ZAMARGU-4260 file (C-alpha; in steps of 0.2 Angstrom, whole numbers, plus 5000, padded with zeros to 4 digits):
<rodrens>
0) 4808/3893/4633 | 4792/3895/4641 | 4788/3895/4658 | 4771/3892/4665 | 4766/3902/4681
5) 4754/3892/4691 | 4744/3904/4702 | 4740/3895/4719 | 4723/3897/4725 | 4721/3900/4744
10) 4708/3892/4754 | 4695/3902/4763 | 4702/3898/4780 | 4718/3906/4775 | 4712/3921/4767
15) 4702/3924/4784 | 4718/3921/4795 | 4728/3934/4784 | 4714/3946/4785 | 4712/3945/4804
20) 4732/3948/4805 | 4730/3963/4795 | 4717/3970/4806 | 4727/3967/4821 | 4741/3976/4815
25) 4730/3991/4810 | 4722/3991/4828 | 4738/3991/4836 | 4745/4006/4827 | 4729/4015/4832
30) 4731/4013/4851 | 4745/4026/4854 | 4735/4040/4844 | 4719/4036/4855 | 4730/4038/4872
35) 4737/4054/4865 | 4719/4060/4862 | 4713/4055/4878 | 4728/4063/4887 | 4724/4079/4878
40) 4705/4079/4883 | 4710/4076/4901 | 4721/4091/4901 | 4709/4102/4893 | 4696/4097/4905
45) 4708/4100/4920 | 4714/4117/4913 | 4695/4122/4911 | 4690/4116/4928 | 4704/4126/4937
50) 4700/4141/4926 | 4682/4141/4929 | 4683/4136/4947 | 4681/4151/4960 | 4698/4159/4966
55) 4700/4153/4984 | 4693/4166/4996 | 4702/4175/5010 | 4698/4169/5028 | 4701/4180/5043
60) 4706/4175/5061 | 4704/4189/5075 | 4715/4191/5090 | 4708/4204/5101 | 4717/4214/5113
65) 4719/4208/5130 | 4704/4214/5140 | 4708/4227/5154 | 4700/4221/5170 | 4688/4232/5179
70) 4692/4238/5197 | 4679/4244/5209 | 4678/4263/5212 | 4686/4268/5228 | 4673/4282/5235
75) 4669/4288/5252 | 4652/4295/5251 | 4643/4308/5263 | 4635/4299/5277 | 4618/4305/5275
80) 4605/4306/5261 | 4608/4301/5243 | 4622/4306/5231 | 4629/4302/5214 | 4643/4307/5202
85) 4646/4307/5184 | 4657/4316/5171 | 4653/4326/5155 | 4653/4313/5140 | 4653/4298/5152
90) 4636/4300/5160 | 4633/4293/5177 | 4647/4284/5185 | 4642/4279/5204 | 4628/4283/5215
95) 4625/4281/5234 | 4608/4278/5244 | 4591/4274/5238 | 4586/4285/5224 | 4569/4291/5230
100) 4563/4307/5224 | 4567/4321/5237 | 4564/4340/5237 | 4576/4349/5226 | 4575/4366/5234
105) 4583/4380/5224 | 4593/4367/5212 | 4576/4368/5202 | 4581/4385/5196 | 4593/4376/5185
110) 4579/4368/5176 | 4570/4385/5175 | 4586/4393/5168 | 4587/4380/5154 | 4569/4381/5151
115) 4570/4400/5149 | 4584/4397/5137 | 4574/4385/5126 | 4560/4398/5124 | 4573/4414/5122
120) 4590/4406/5116 | 4604/4419/5120 | 4614/4421/5105 | 4631/4428/5105 | 4632/4444/5094
125) 4614/4446/5093 | 4603/4459/5100 | 4598/4454/5118 | 4580/4451/5125 | 4575/4462/5138
130) 4563/4461/5152 | 4554/4475/5159 | 4549/4472/5178 | 4530/4475/5182 | 4521/4481/5198
135) 4517/4463/5200 | 4536/4458/5200 | 4540/4471/5213 | 4525/4466/5224 | 4532/4448/5223
140) 4548/4454/5227 | 4542/4462/5244 | 4530/4447/5248 | 4544/4435/5246 | 4557/4445/5257
145) 4544/4447/5270 | 4542/4428/5271 | 4561/4426/5273 | 4564/4418/5255 | 4579/4422/5245
150) 4576/4437/5234 | 4585/4449/5222 | 4577/4468/5223 | 4567/4474/5207 | 4557/4489/5203
155) 4543/4491/5192 | 4549/4500/5176 | 4566/4491/5179 | 4573/4485/5162 | 4585/4469/5163
160) 4592/4459/5149 | 4589/4441/5149 | 4606/4437/5154 | 4605/4449/5169 | 4589/4442/5174
165) 4597/4424/5174 | 4612/4430/5184 | 4599/4438/5198 | 4590/4421/5198 | 4605/4409/5199
170) 4619/4418/5210 | 4609/4424/5224 | 4595/4411/5221 | 4582/4423/5219 | 4565/4415/5221
175) 4555/4430/5214 | 4566/4432/5199 | 4563/4413/5195 | 4545/4416/5196 | 4546/4432/5184
180) 4557/4423/5172 | 4546/4409/5170 | 4531/4420/5168 | 4540/4431/5155 | 4546/4416/5144
185) 4530/4405/5146 | 4515/4418/5149 | 4510/4409/5166 | 4519/4399/5179 | 4506/4385/5175
190) 4512/4384/5157 | 4530/4385/5163 | 4526/4369/5174 | 4519/4361/5160 | 4535/4363/5149
195) 4546/4360/5162 | 4540/4342/5166 | 4540/4337/5148 | 4558/4345/5146 | 4565/4335/5161
200) 4558/4319/5155 | 4568/4323/5138 | 4583/4324/5147 | 4581/4306/5154 | 4576/4314/5172
205) 4561/4302/5174 | 4561/4303/5193 | 4560/4322/5193 | 4543/4332/5195 | 4543/4351/5193
210) 4529/4360/5204 | 4535/4378/5203 | 4549/4388/5196 | 4559/4392/5211 | 4560/4374/5220
215) 4552/4382/5236 | 4539/4370/5235 | 4543/4353/5242 | 4533/4345/5228 | 4547/4349/5216
220) 4556/4333/5218 | 4571/4324/5210 | 4585/4311/5213 | 4604/4313/5214 | 4606/4302/5199
225) 4593/4313/5188 | 4602/4329/5194 | 4619/4322/5187 | 4610/4321/5170 | 4604/4339/5173
230) 4622/4344/5178 | 4629/4337/5161 | 4616/4347/5151 | 4622/4362/5160 | 4639/4359/5156
235) 4635/4358/5138 | 4628/4375/5138 | 4641/4389/5136 | 4628/4403/5144 | 4625/4392/5159
240) 4643/4387/5162 | 4647/4406/5161 | 4634/4412/5174 | 4635/4397/5186 | 4654/4399/5187
245) 4652/4419/5193 | 4657/4424/5211 | 4646/4440/5209 | 4637/4451/5196 | 4633/4469/5196
250) 4616/4471/5190 | 4609/4490/5187 | 4597/4496/5201 | 4598/4479/5209 | 4615/4480/5215
255) 4630/4468/5217 | 4623/4450/5219 | 4635/4436/5226 | 4633/4418/5222 | 4629/4406/5236
260) 4641/4393/5230 | 4656/4397/5242 | 4665/4382/5235 | 4668/4390/5218 | 4687/4389/5213
265) 4690/4374/5227 | 4696/4358/5220 | 4692/4364/5202 | 4673/4368/5206 | 4665/4379/5192
270) 4647/4378/5197 | 4633/4373/5198 | 4620/4377/5211 | 4614/4376/5230 | 4598/4373/5237
275) 4592/4374/5256 | 4574/4373/5263 | 4567/4365/5280 | 4559/4351/5268 | 4574/4348/5257
280) 4587/4351/5269 | 4604/4354/5260 | 4606/4350/5241 | 4621/4354/5231 | 4623/4352/5212
285) 4641/4354/5208 | 4654/4353/5193 | 4674/4352/5193 | 4686/4353/5179 | 4703/4347/5179
290) 4716/4342/5166 | 4717/4322/5164 | 4728/4314/5150 | 4731/4331/5143 | 4712/4336/5141
295) 4699/4344/5152 | 4688/4333/5161 | 4673/4339/5169 | 4666/4330/5184 | 4648/4332/5190
300) 4639/4327/5205 | 4624/4329/5217 | 4620/4328/5235 | 4602/4328/5242 | 4594/4325/5258
305) 4608/4332/5269 | 4604/4339/5286 | 4608/4357/5280 | 4618/4365/5266 | 4634/4365/5275
310) 4633/4346/5277 | 4628/4344/5259 | 4643/4355/5253 | 4658/4351/5265 | 4661/4332/5259
315) 4662/4338/5240 | 4679/4344/5238 | 4685/4326/5244 | 4672/4317/5234 | 4679/4326/5218
320) 4696/4321/5223 | 4692/4304/5224 | 4681/4303/5209 | 4696/4310/5198 | 4708/4296/5207
325) 4696/4283/5200 | 4700/4289/5181 | 4714/4279/5173 | 4726/4285/5159 | 4732/4273/5147
330) 4738/4269/5129 | 4726/4255/5125 | 4731/4252/5107 | 4748/4254/5099 | 4752/4257/5082
335) 4756/4240/5073 | 4748/4230/5087 | 4743/4213/5079 | 4724/4210/5081 | 4721/4197/5067
340) 4727/4188/5051 | 4721/4185/5033 | 4724/4169/5024 | 4720/4162/5007 | 4722/4144/5004
345) 4738/4139/4996 | 4746/4156/4999 | 4755/4164/5014 | 4744/4175/5023 | 4746/4192/5031
350) 4745/4200/5049 | 4731/4213/5052 | 4737/4227/5062 | 4731/4243/5071 | 4735/4258/5061
355) 4736/4273/5074 | 4738/4272/5094 | 4724/4276/5105 | 4727/4284/5123 | 4711/4286/5133
360) 4705/4290/5149 | 4693/4278/5157 | 4683/4275/5173 | 4691/4261/5184 | 4675/4251/5185
365) 4671/4253/5167 | 4687/4249/5157 | 4686/4249/5137 | 4678/4236/5128 | 4684/4231/5111
370) 4676/4224/5095 | 4688/4219/5080 | 4679/4219/5063 | 4689/4212/5049 | 4680/4215/5033
375) 4675/4201/5021 | 4688/4202/5007 | 4681/4187/4997 | 4691/4182/4983 | 4699/4200/4980
380) 4717/4204/4981 | 4724/4213/4997 | 4736/4226/4995 | 4749/4229/5008 | 4744/4243/5019
385) 4726/4245/5013 | 4713/4245/5026 | 4705/4228/5029 | 4694/4231/5045 | 4691/4243/5060
390) 4693/4240/5079 | 4679/4249/5088 | 4684/4254/5106 | 4670/4260/5118 | 4680/4270/5132
395) 4680/4288/5140 | 4662/4291/5136 | 4666/4290/5117 | 4666/4277/5103 | 4683/4277/5095
400) 4685/4268/5076 | 4702/4264/5072 | 4708/4257/5055 | 4715/4240/5053 | 4728/4238/5039
405) 4736/4223/5030 | 4755/4221/5034 | 4758/4213/5017 | 4749/4209/5000 | 4739/4194/4998
410) 4736/4193/4978 | 4726/4181/4968 | 4737/4167/4962 | 4740/4167/4942 | 4731/4153/4933
415) 4747/4145/4929 | 4752/4143/4947 | 4734/4137/4952 | 4737/4124/4938 | 4752/4117/4944
420) 4748/4118/4964 | 4734/4111/4976 | 4734/4119/4992 | 4751/4126/4990 | 4759/4109/4985
425) 4765/4105/4967 | 4756/4093/4958 | 4765/4093/4942
</rodrens>
């Protein structure tokens, strides 16, 4: 049997409809794939953005120690003249009276002694320098003695070591020896005076004028505050502190010489120099040493313009006692004391603490001052116990620098953690 198949011919509209349906099906199947591509692209961009973004920096907050309140110094001053007190390492502490330059009398011999040591230092173990007294030196001695000035006997041809000559000048306050030493060291008293005026200015004694080597001239003037600076310089010289603390000395051919400073040994007094003329009245430059807070603390001071030497010296033991009573001993920093904090966004921070304690002795009206400096750690990791700063303490005439350390670590977050958190909160 023969069958005939008749092919149906589709109209153009039908063919277009069917083609459109096929295109829709193809398009529908491609949408999920494009979504996957888009999501993958977004993830790649996010990871790249986080990976290439800077690591959050560490920020610091400071909690300085509580300030110690200043207290007025409680000092009863001598009734007359001017006075000032200080301490070695602390400088000038308090003063009384208008600091107008007044004659220094024999206190000026301290300047002479320091100037001589500048020209001819006395070095332990070295061959000592010697001075041969001339006829001019002997004539000067006789002349000054006849005028009633303070002197030490000398003879032409007498040989003294520099140290012995200094003893002869400072202990009995010999005017003739001051002049002889200044001429020996500088060639003439004129040359000495030129040097001495430059020298005192280098010590910050800007109200001081030197007109002679002995202080007998009323044109040799200073102030109590300037003399405190001079006293601190003396206490930093081993040779000077040794001589001014001596009660007496035996000098060959000259004999036994006694110190005019009759307060030596009282109230811890270890020097320095008396002065007394009709123009100057009584002057006293002093130093005392006592133990405070387990260390030696040297107080220095000056009294000028008193009616006489006794009135200049008699108030000083009480003045020294009062000065020491105004020093305060205190532990101002404790080990482990919190003074700040380190933080990194998205992480727990850590305390910043003082590494070691600090005990100090400070003047009542000048308590310690603190400056807390925490280093800029940037984006670096912080390791527990590492130094992250410094606390600077100005106290007891010194500047103390105490390390600050981190209590715990502040690491850099791993990339994976940074990918799934924002400001410490999970995002995925």
